[in-house]
VMD Tcl script that draws the C-alpha trace (Angstrom):
set ca {
  {24.92 14.16 12.03}
  {21.46 13.39 10.66}
  {18.33 13.95 12.69}
  {15.63 12.12 10.73}
  {11.92 12.06 11.48}
  {10.84 9.34 13.89}
  {7.34 9.34 12.38}
  {8.68 8.50 8.94}
  {10.81 5.69 10.38}
  {7.78 4.21 12.12}
  {5.73 4.35 8.92}
  {8.54 2.66 6.98}
  {8.68 -0.19 9.51}
  {4.89 -0.55 9.51}
  {4.94 -0.95 5.73}
  {7.79 -3.47 6.02}
  {5.77 -5.57 8.44}
  {2.62 -5.36 6.28}
  {4.60 -6.34 3.19}
  {6.23 -9.29 4.97}
  {2.84 -10.49 6.22}
  {1.48 -10.23 2.68}
  {4.38 -12.27 1.27}
  {3.88 -14.91 3.96}
  {0.16 -15.00 3.17}
  {0.92 -15.71 -0.49}
  {3.41 -18.40 0.56}
  {1.23 -20.24 3.06}
  {-2.40 -19.14 2.64}
  {-4.90 -20.14 -0.01}
  {-6.63 -17.50 -2.14}
  {-9.72 -16.00 -0.55}
  {-12.85 -17.04 -2.43}
  {-15.45 -14.39 -3.11}
  {-18.25 -16.96 -3.57}
  {-19.84 -16.18 -0.25}
  {-20.31 -12.57 -1.34}
  {-22.34 -13.47 -4.45}
  {-26.06 -12.87 -4.58}
  {-28.44 -15.81 -4.62}
  {-30.43 -15.96 -7.86}
  {-34.22 -15.58 -8.01}
  {-34.50 -18.43 -10.55}
  {-34.35 -22.12 -9.59}
  {-32.93 -25.17 -11.38}
  {-35.63 -27.81 -10.96}
  {-33.53 -30.50 -12.65}
  {-29.86 -30.65 -13.62}
  {-28.59 -33.52 -15.77}
  {-25.03 -33.90 -17.06}
  {-23.75 -36.66 -19.36}
  {-19.96 -36.79 -19.80}
  {-17.56 -38.78 -21.96}
  {-13.90 -38.86 -20.89}
  {-11.22 -40.00 -23.36}
  {-7.87 -41.68 -22.67}
  {-6.05 -38.44 -23.47}
  {-8.11 -36.34 -21.06}
  {-10.52 -34.79 -23.56}
  {-13.95 -34.34 -21.98}
  {-17.29 -33.92 -23.78}
  {-20.25 -32.76 -21.68}
  {-23.95 -32.41 -22.36}
  {-25.86 -30.45 -19.73}
  {-29.65 -30.36 -19.61}
  {-30.71 -27.57 -17.26}
  {-34.41 -27.15 -16.48}
  {-35.06 -23.80 -14.83}
  {-38.06 -22.16 -13.21}
  {-37.85 -18.54 -14.39}
  {-39.51 -15.55 -12.70}
  {-40.77 -12.60 -14.72}
  {-38.52 -10.19 -16.65}
  {-35.75 -12.67 -17.46}
  {-33.95 -13.03 -20.79}
  {-32.02 -16.24 -20.19}
  {-29.15 -17.73 -18.23}
  {-25.40 -17.40 -18.25}
  {-22.95 -20.29 -17.96}
  {-19.51 -19.77 -16.41}
  {-16.79 -22.30 -17.24}
  {-13.69 -22.51 -15.02}
  {-10.70 -22.86 -17.35}
  {-7.84 -22.52 -14.84}
  {-6.75 -25.66 -13.03}
  {-6.81 -25.14 -9.25}
  {-3.77 -27.35 -8.59}
  {-1.68 -27.08 -11.75}
  {-0.72 -23.52 -12.66}
  {0.46 -24.29 -16.19}
  {-2.60 -26.37 -17.21}
  {-5.68 -24.80 -18.75}
  {-9.05 -26.31 -19.65}
  {-10.22 -24.21 -22.62}
  {-13.89 -24.72 -23.38}
  {-15.43 -25.17 -26.81}
  {-19.19 -24.65 -26.97}
  {-20.68 -26.83 -29.68}
  {-24.36 -25.94 -29.36}
  {-26.88 -24.32 -27.03}
  {-30.65 -24.72 -27.23}
  {-33.67 -23.62 -25.19}
  {-36.87 -25.67 -25.19}
  {-35.63 -27.70 -28.16}
  {-34.59 -24.73 -30.35}
  {-31.20 -23.17 -30.94}
  {-30.62 -20.24 -28.60}
  {-28.30 -17.28 -29.29}
  {-25.42 -16.68 -26.89}
  {-22.55 -14.22 -26.48}
  {-19.16 -14.77 -24.88}
  {-18.60 -11.97 -22.36}
  {-15.74 -10.87 -20.11}
  {-15.51 -12.54 -16.72}
  {-13.06 -13.22 -13.92}
  {-9.54 -14.39 -14.71}
  {-9.39 -18.11 -15.41}
  {-12.99 -18.33 -16.64}
  {-15.04 -18.17 -19.84}
  {-18.63 -16.95 -19.66}
  {-21.48 -17.45 -22.13}
  {-24.52 -15.17 -21.81}
  {-27.36 -17.23 -23.23}
  {-30.48 -15.52 -24.58}
  {-31.55 -12.46 -26.51}
  {-31.58 -9.13 -24.64}
  {-34.55 -8.07 -26.81}
  {-36.62 -11.13 -25.82}
  {-38.20 -11.49 -22.37}
  {-38.99 -15.06 -21.41}
  {-42.45 -16.19 -20.37}
  {-42.31 -16.91 -16.65}
  {-42.23 -20.60 -15.85}
  {-40.18 -23.64 -16.81}
  {-37.54 -23.54 -19.57}
  {-35.03 -26.23 -20.50}
  {-31.54 -25.44 -21.76}
  {-29.15 -27.93 -23.37}
  {-25.47 -27.03 -23.53}
  {-23.00 -29.24 -25.44}
  {-19.35 -28.40 -24.75}
  {-15.90 -29.92 -24.63}
  {-12.56 -29.28 -22.96}
  {-9.10 -30.81 -22.64}
  {-6.57 -31.81 -19.99}
  {-9.11 -33.32 -17.59}
  {-6.73 -36.08 -16.43}
  {-3.77 -35.53 -14.12}
  {-1.01 -37.64 -12.53}
  {-1.60 -38.93 -9.01}
  {0.98 -38.96 -6.21}
  {1.55 -42.75 -6.41}
  {1.79 -43.19 -10.18}
  {-1.95 -43.53 -10.78}
  {-3.98 -41.28 -13.08}
  {-6.73 -39.11 -11.59}
  {-9.90 -37.55 -12.91}
  {-10.45 -34.89 -10.22}
  {-13.36 -32.80 -11.41}
  {-16.15 -30.51 -10.26}
  {-19.04 -32.12 -12.11}
  {-21.22 -29.38 -10.62}
  {-19.40 -26.07 -10.18}
  {-19.47 -24.02 -7.01}
  {-20.46 -20.87 -8.90}
  {-24.10 -21.76 -9.56}
  {-26.21 -18.96 -8.09}
  {-29.40 -21.01 -8.45}
  {-30.29 -23.92 -6.14}
  {-30.82 -27.32 -7.78}
  {-33.81 -29.39 -6.70}
  {-32.68 -32.58 -8.51}
  {-29.27 -33.63 -9.86}
  {-28.34 -36.53 -12.13}
  {-24.78 -37.01 -13.42}
  {-23.31 -39.82 -15.51}
  {-19.89 -40.29 -17.07}
  {-18.42 -42.80 -19.51}
  {-14.80 -43.45 -18.49}
  {-11.88 -44.51 -20.76}
  {-11.11 -47.61 -18.66}
  {-12.30 -49.29 -15.50}
  {-11.18 -47.28 -12.45}
  {-9.79 -48.55 -9.17}
  {-11.85 -46.18 -7.05}
  {-14.34 -43.33 -7.29}
  {-15.13 -40.80 -4.55}
  {-17.71 -38.03 -4.40}
  {-18.16 -34.95 -2.21}
  {-21.18 -32.63 -2.11}
  {-20.41 -29.16 -0.78}
  {-17.12 -28.95 1.10}
  {-17.07 -32.33 2.85}
  {-20.52 -34.03 2.66}
  {-20.16 -37.48 1.05}
  {-22.32 -38.36 -1.95}
  {-22.66 -41.65 -3.86}
  {-20.41 -42.57 -6.79}
  {-21.32 -45.98 -8.27}
  {-19.32 -47.80 -10.97}
  {-20.49 -50.42 -13.44}
  {-17.62 -51.35 -15.75}
  {-16.57 -48.03 -17.25}
  {-19.79 -46.22 -16.39}
  {-19.98 -43.83 -13.44}
  {-23.16 -42.43 -11.88}
  {-23.32 -39.70 -9.26}
  {-26.26 -39.39 -6.87}
  {-26.80 -36.34 -4.66}
  {-29.64 -34.75 -2.79}
  {-30.97 -31.26 -3.57}
  {-28.10 -28.76 -3.87}
  {-28.19 -25.24 -2.54}
  {-26.71 -22.31 -4.46}
  {-22.88 -22.14 -4.53}
  {-22.60 -25.85 -3.63}
  {-20.13 -27.90 -5.74}
  {-20.15 -31.62 -6.45}
  {-16.61 -32.98 -6.83}
  {-15.53 -36.46 -7.97}
  {-12.10 -38.04 -7.75}
  {-11.68 -41.14 -9.88}
  {-8.44 -43.14 -9.71}
  {-7.24 -45.21 -12.69}
  {-4.52 -47.93 -12.46}
  {-0.92 -47.05 -13.18}
  {0.01 -47.40 -16.89}
  {-3.66 -47.94 -17.86}
  {-3.76 -44.54 -19.58}
  {-1.20 -42.33 -21.35}
  {0.68 -40.12 -18.85}
  {-1.16 -36.79 -18.44}
  {0.72 -33.48 -18.10}
  {2.07 -32.91 -14.60}
  {1.48 -29.17 -14.47}
  {2.88 -27.38 -11.47}
  {3.24 -30.67 -9.62}
  {6.30 -31.33 -11.80}
  {9.27 -31.11 -9.43}
  {11.48 -29.62 -12.13}
  {9.13 -26.69 -12.66}
  {8.78 -26.14 -8.92}
  {12.56 -26.17 -8.52}
  {12.94 -23.74 -11.43}
  {10.35 -21.41 -9.92}
  {12.14 -21.48 -6.56}
  {15.51 -20.87 -8.18}
  {14.22 -17.97 -10.27}
  {12.51 -16.47 -7.20}
  {15.70 -16.65 -5.13}
  {17.79 -15.18 -7.97}
  {15.26 -12.38 -8.52}
  {15.20 -11.56 -4.81}
  {19.01 -11.53 -4.56}
  {19.44 -9.36 -7.66}
  {16.73 -6.94 -6.54}
  {18.11 -6.68 -3.00}
  {21.62 -6.22 -4.41}
  {20.41 -3.41 -6.66}
  {18.69 -1.79 -3.70}
  {21.79 -1.94 -1.48}
  {23.95 -0.62 -4.34}
  {21.70 2.39 -4.92}
  {21.53 3.06 -1.19}
  {25.33 2.89 -0.90}
  {25.59 5.50 -3.65}
  {23.36 7.86 -1.69}
  {25.42 7.65 1.50}
  {27.52 10.68 2.37}
  {30.51 10.27 4.65}
  {29.87 12.46 7.66}
  {32.39 15.22 8.24}
  {33.75 15.86 11.68}
  {31.44 17.69 14.06}
  {33.79 19.52 16.43}
  {31.96 21.47 19.15}
  {31.76 25.07 17.91}
  {30.77 28.02 20.07}
  {29.25 30.07 17.27}
  {26.99 29.33 14.29}
  {28.35 29.03 10.76}
  {28.93 32.29 8.92}
  {26.95 33.20 5.84}
  {23.79 31.25 6.63}
  {20.71 31.93 8.73}
  {19.11 29.37 11.09}
  {16.44 28.02 8.70}
  {19.03 27.54 5.94}
  {21.61 25.98 8.27}
  {19.14 23.37 9.50}
  {18.01 22.72 5.90}
  {21.60 21.82 4.97}
  {22.14 19.84 8.17}
  {19.02 17.69 7.92}
  {18.26 17.99 4.16}
  {14.73 19.02 5.11}
  {13.07 22.16 6.42}
  {13.04 22.78 10.15}
  {9.56 22.29 11.60}
  {10.03 25.64 13.40}
  {11.69 27.56 10.59}
  {9.11 30.38 10.76}
  {9.47 30.91 14.52}
  {13.27 30.76 14.29}
  {13.35 33.32 11.46}
  {11.09 35.73 13.33}
  {13.27 35.40 16.44}
  {16.43 35.87 14.37}
  {15.08 39.09 12.82}
  {14.10 40.28 16.28}
  {17.54 39.50 17.69}
  {19.06 41.58 14.88}
  {16.81 44.56 15.75}
  {14.19 44.42 12.96}
  {11.25 43.04 14.93}
  {9.74 43.21 18.37}
  {7.56 40.39 19.75}
  {4.92 41.18 22.37}
  {2.69 38.46 23.78}
  {0.24 37.49 26.46}
  {-1.69 34.34 27.25}
  {-3.83 34.55 24.07}
  {-2.08 36.45 21.27}
  {1.28 37.67 20.06}
  {2.01 40.81 18.05}
  {4.96 41.01 15.69}
  {5.99 44.63 14.99}
  {8.49 45.83 12.39}
  {10.53 48.38 14.38}
  {13.25 49.15 11.82}
  {13.18 50.34 8.23}
  {13.34 47.16 6.12}
  {14.85 49.14 3.25}
  {17.91 49.90 5.37}
  {18.24 46.86 7.65}
  {20.06 43.91 6.00}
  {17.93 40.85 5.34}
  {18.23 37.52 3.61}
  {15.88 37.12 0.58}
  {14.04 34.36 2.45}
  {13.40 36.73 5.36}
  {12.13 39.45 3.04}
  {9.75 36.99 1.36}
  {8.41 35.88 4.73}
  {7.86 39.46 5.97}
  {5.98 40.37 2.80}
  {3.74 37.33 3.20}
  {2.57 38.54 6.62}
  {2.22 42.15 5.46}
  {5.28 43.69 7.14}
  {6.83 45.93 4.51}
  {7.20 49.30 6.29}
  {8.49 50.38 9.68}
  {5.76 50.46 12.33}
  {3.54 47.82 10.74}
  {2.45 44.89 12.92}
  {0.94 41.45 12.57}
  {-1.15 39.68 15.19}
  {-0.72 35.95 15.71}
  {-3.97 34.56 17.09}
  {-6.20 31.52 16.77}
  {-8.19 32.99 13.89}
  {-8.69 32.05 10.26}
  {-7.18 35.29 8.93}
  {-4.07 35.00 11.06}
  {-3.68 31.34 10.14}
  {-4.02 32.12 6.43}
  {-1.16 34.62 6.63}
  {0.94 32.22 8.69}
  {0.44 29.54 6.04}
  {1.46 31.97 3.31}
  {4.52 33.02 5.29}
  {5.64 29.41 5.79}
  {5.17 28.67 2.11}
  {7.16 31.73 1.05}
  {9.91 31.02 3.58}
  {10.30 27.35 2.63}
  {10.40 28.23 -1.07}
  {13.06 30.88 -0.52}
  {15.10 28.61 1.77}
  {14.91 25.90 -0.89}
  {16.22 28.35 -3.48}
  {19.04 29.47 -1.17}
  {19.98 25.87 -0.41}
  {20.78 25.09 -4.08}
  {24.32 26.30 -3.42}
  {24.70 23.61 -0.78}
  {22.33 20.79 -1.85}
  {22.04 19.25 -5.31}
  {19.84 16.44 -6.62}
  {21.03 12.87 -6.10}
  {20.35 10.71 -9.17}
  {20.87 7.49 -7.22}
  {18.61 8.74 -4.44}
  {15.84 9.67 -6.85}
  {16.22 6.24 -8.50}
  {16.00 4.28 -5.24}
  {12.96 6.26 -4.09}
  {11.12 5.99 -7.42}
  {11.92 2.30 -7.93}
  {11.06 1.64 -4.29}
  {7.55 3.00 -4.72}
  {7.09 1.03 -7.93}
  {8.27 -2.14 -6.18}
  {6.07 -1.53 -3.11}
  {2.91 -0.81 -5.12}
  {3.68 -3.71 -7.48}
  {4.16 -6.09 -4.54}
  {0.85 -5.15 -2.95}
  {-0.87 -5.46 -6.33}
  {0.46 -8.99 -6.90}
  {-0.37 -10.02 -3.33}
  {-3.95 -8.76 -3.69}
  {-4.23 -10.30 -7.15}
  {-3.27 -13.70 -5.77}
  {-5.36 -13.58 -2.58}
  {-8.49 -12.09 -4.14}
  {-8.04 -12.57 -7.88}
  {-9.97 -15.79 -8.58}
  {-7.34 -18.38 -9.54}
  {-4.57 -15.85 -10.25}
  {-1.08 -17.29 -9.84}
  {1.45 -15.87 -7.40}
  {4.05 -15.06 -10.11}
  {6.71 -15.77 -7.52}
  {9.86 -14.67 -9.40}
  {8.36 -11.24 -10.08}
  {6.81 -10.92 -6.61}
  {10.00 -11.97 -4.81}
  {12.06 -9.46 -6.80}
  {9.69 -6.59 -6.19}
  {9.22 -7.51 -2.53}
  {12.95 -7.79 -1.84}
  {13.68 -4.41 -3.43}
  {10.82 -2.74 -1.54}
  {11.96 -4.18 1.79}
  {15.48 -2.86 1.24}
  {14.43 0.54 -0.12}
  {11.64 1.39 2.33}
  {13.91 3.14 4.80}
  {15.24 5.43 2.09}
  {11.83 6.08 0.54}
  {10.76 7.96 3.68}
  {14.05 9.80 4.12}
  {13.74 13.29 2.55}
  {17.53 13.56 2.44}
  {17.85 10.68 -0.02}
  {16.88 12.96 -2.91}
  {19.79 15.38 -2.38}
  {23.49 15.37 -1.65}
  {25.73 18.14 -0.36}
  {28.25 20.13 -2.39}
  {31.69 20.97 -0.98}
  {30.25 24.20 0.37}
  {27.32 22.21 1.74}
  {29.65 19.81 3.56}
  {31.33 22.79 5.23}
  {27.97 24.18 6.40}
  {26.93 20.65 7.41}
  {30.00 20.26 9.60}
  {29.81 23.70 11.20}
  {26.04 23.58 11.81}
  {26.37 20.09 13.31}
  {29.23 21.27 15.53}
  {27.22 24.25 16.73}
  {24.22 22.00 17.36}
  {26.46 19.85 19.57}
  {27.37 22.93 21.60}
  {23.72 23.97 22.08}
  {22.64 20.47 23.13}
  {25.67 19.36 25.17}
  {24.84 18.16 28.67}
  {24.01 21.08 30.96}
  {26.76 20.23 33.43}
  {29.48 20.59 30.78}
  {32.22 22.47 32.65}
  {33.70 24.12 29.57}
  {30.60 26.32 29.30}
  {30.54 28.94 32.03}
  {27.00 30.25 31.75}
  {27.51 33.29 33.99}
  {30.19 34.66 31.65}
  {28.03 34.30 28.57}
  {24.58 35.62 29.47}
  {24.50 37.50 26.15}
  {24.81 34.23 24.24}
  {21.35 33.07 25.26}
  {19.21 35.54 23.22}
  {21.83 35.65 20.46}
  {21.72 31.89 19.83}
  {18.06 31.33 20.74}
  {16.89 31.47 17.06}
  {19.34 28.68 16.21}
  {18.18 26.62 19.19}
  {14.57 27.01 18.02}
  {15.41 25.99 14.46}
  {17.28 22.95 15.77}
  {14.41 21.99 18.08}
  {16.59 22.42 21.17}
  {15.32 25.66 22.72}
  {14.40 23.93 25.99}
  {17.82 22.28 26.31}
  {19.54 25.60 25.56}
  {17.64 27.26 28.43}
  {18.43 24.36 30.75}
  {22.16 24.91 30.25}
  {21.79 28.16 32.20}
  {19.25 26.92 34.72}
  {21.44 23.90 35.56}
  {24.16 26.30 36.74}
  {21.74 28.10 39.08}
  {21.01 31.05 36.79}
  {17.70 32.50 35.77}
  {17.13 32.29 32.04}
  {18.71 35.47 30.67}
  {16.34 38.22 29.54}
  {15.50 38.53 25.88}
  {15.31 42.27 25.15}
  {13.22 41.98 21.99}
  {10.37 40.10 23.72}
  {7.73 41.90 25.78}
  {5.85 39.39 27.92}
  {2.49 40.22 29.48}
  {1.33 36.74 30.39}
  {-0.03 36.00 33.83}
  {0.75 33.29 36.34}
  {3.84 32.08 34.54}
  {6.77 34.01 35.92}
  {9.60 35.08 33.68}
  {10.36 31.73 32.04}
  {11.72 31.78 28.50}
  {10.52 28.24 28.00}
  {6.98 29.30 28.89}
  {7.12 32.29 26.58}
  {8.55 30.24 23.72}
  {5.85 27.62 24.28}
  {3.23 30.38 24.22}
  {4.57 31.79 20.95}
  {4.69 28.33 19.36}
  {1.16 27.67 20.59}
  {-0.05 30.87 18.92}
  {1.60 29.88 15.62}
  {0.18 26.35 15.78}
  {-3.26 27.60 16.83}
  {-3.43 30.05 13.94}
  {-2.40 27.33 11.48}
  {-4.97 24.93 12.94}
  {-7.75 27.51 12.66}
  {-6.91 28.09 9.01}
  {-6.74 24.36 8.27}
  {-10.09 23.80 9.98}
  {-11.71 26.54 7.94}
  {-10.41 25.00 4.70}
  {-11.66 21.56 5.71}
  {-15.12 22.82 6.61}
  {-15.52 24.66 3.31}
  {-14.30 21.75 1.12}
  {-16.11 19.19 -0.14}
  {-15.20 -36.27 2.21}
  {-13.20 -38.66 2.08}
  {-9.78 -37.04 2.20}
  {-10.49 -34.28 -0.32}
  {-12.74 -31.25 -0.32}
  {-15.49 -30.08 -2.61}
  {-14.76 -27.33 -5.09}
  {-11.14 -28.49 -5.45}
  {-11.41 -30.16 -8.84}
  {-10.91 -28.89 -12.35}
  {-13.81 -27.84 -14.53}
  {-16.80 -26.63 -12.60}
  {-17.86 -23.03 -12.94}
  {-21.48 -22.04 -12.47}
  {-24.05 -19.59 -13.70}
  {-27.29 -17.77 -13.03}
  {-30.14 -15.97 -14.76}
  {-30.31 -12.52 -16.28}
}
mol new
graphics top color blue
foreach p $ca { graphics top sphere $p radius 0.5 }
foreach p [lrange $ca 0 end-1] q [lrange $ca 1 end] { graphics top cylinder $p $q radius 0.2 }
display resetview
């Protein structure tokens, strides 16, 4: 008999749905580009010229001549090279910078950290401020792996000859390329889908565009005849690699899910019988009994403990519509108490006969209530060690579950927003599968403990007594008129179990007024003598005091069938 929190279950299912949506996004959606969030540069490229030489093996040499109109207080430009291939995960285009000059003279540069899949050169001297006006940069560089296999056996040069990361607009663009052999076809796209002109004369290619705004790529796709060039590397388009990735992902998911189910199976406790019992278990008090039953503290442990002490003659509770007063009417040195009860009484200042404590919607009252709850829960936890011990498998499934959940969300975010980051499917599928299986247990407080033999006995007897208190009101075996004294006696247990209203209804359903509770003095108006109303009033006072204290703490605290920007190479830059 396990009465788990509905709120925790809802949160676990919400996280499951979010995780599944994230996994589907990685499977079907493209990464989200952050280009649109970049800031447009204050400098302008008045003329951009690029001369390229492509070899049969895919090596590419590029000379860029970039004429810029610089505003005041600038030191130079930076050039970003995209090194990750957008369509082939296991192909890189490492860049070698051979020389950089400004206005005909060698210019210093520094390689700096940038986004994943890029290399960035910061060109210029931070101690030198450029004269405003026109400056011309020449960048000679080379890279590899520029050719790739086409879907029909042809070889493709699919390249961003102008990258989409340029933060400066370009007023004029001129691009030429010397190809390794005569191509069958050449296509050009400016921006995402605006056609531009790609003309071929023998093995020479020229690209003509209009002015280009910032963050606007120019992409070419040149097709060479089958067998005209050595076969380029297939990258992730290789069916064997794709099949291996799928196989590893499935295996990782199955192993992770299997581990999750195994750990969960090791945390399961076979429920004992819960025969209906007409009295609570001996040797435990209500807060402790519910702790063993549910493996978590009762949400009304404080109220139940106060009522239990009152029923045993130590306290008297007097209330009206606004406040309640708890008075210690017996000598605590003589009256028997559980250590948890003693700790709670001390926390609210009840240590000598005749002392009282007022429960009201005030900061002071709320502060003492908070201290009493803390002391009670700590003492109940200590008392429960005889009945509840740590579960190694439960701790493992909860800890690994959180690692898997956080890791899954990290990999999903890394792929969707990480600038050319790969999905790492085998790792993501393993983490995701384990998190999906373990989520239900991660929000179950009982997963961290298991019951001893003594705990199983208390579990069974408390569950059986809970069945009696919550059995349908028309149950004929319970003759309410013969057991009027049971109502106040068992009321603390009903409160701890969250079934005080049902316990009262068992009498009312048989035409009886709720039996009087001798240790409660009720002075409320307009309510009649209803135990449910009085209990609701007492709970409201407790909750109101706690809320007032919490509020005080909070207030005092602190073109043509392909799209632009889809080729290899590219990159961009800006001024600094």
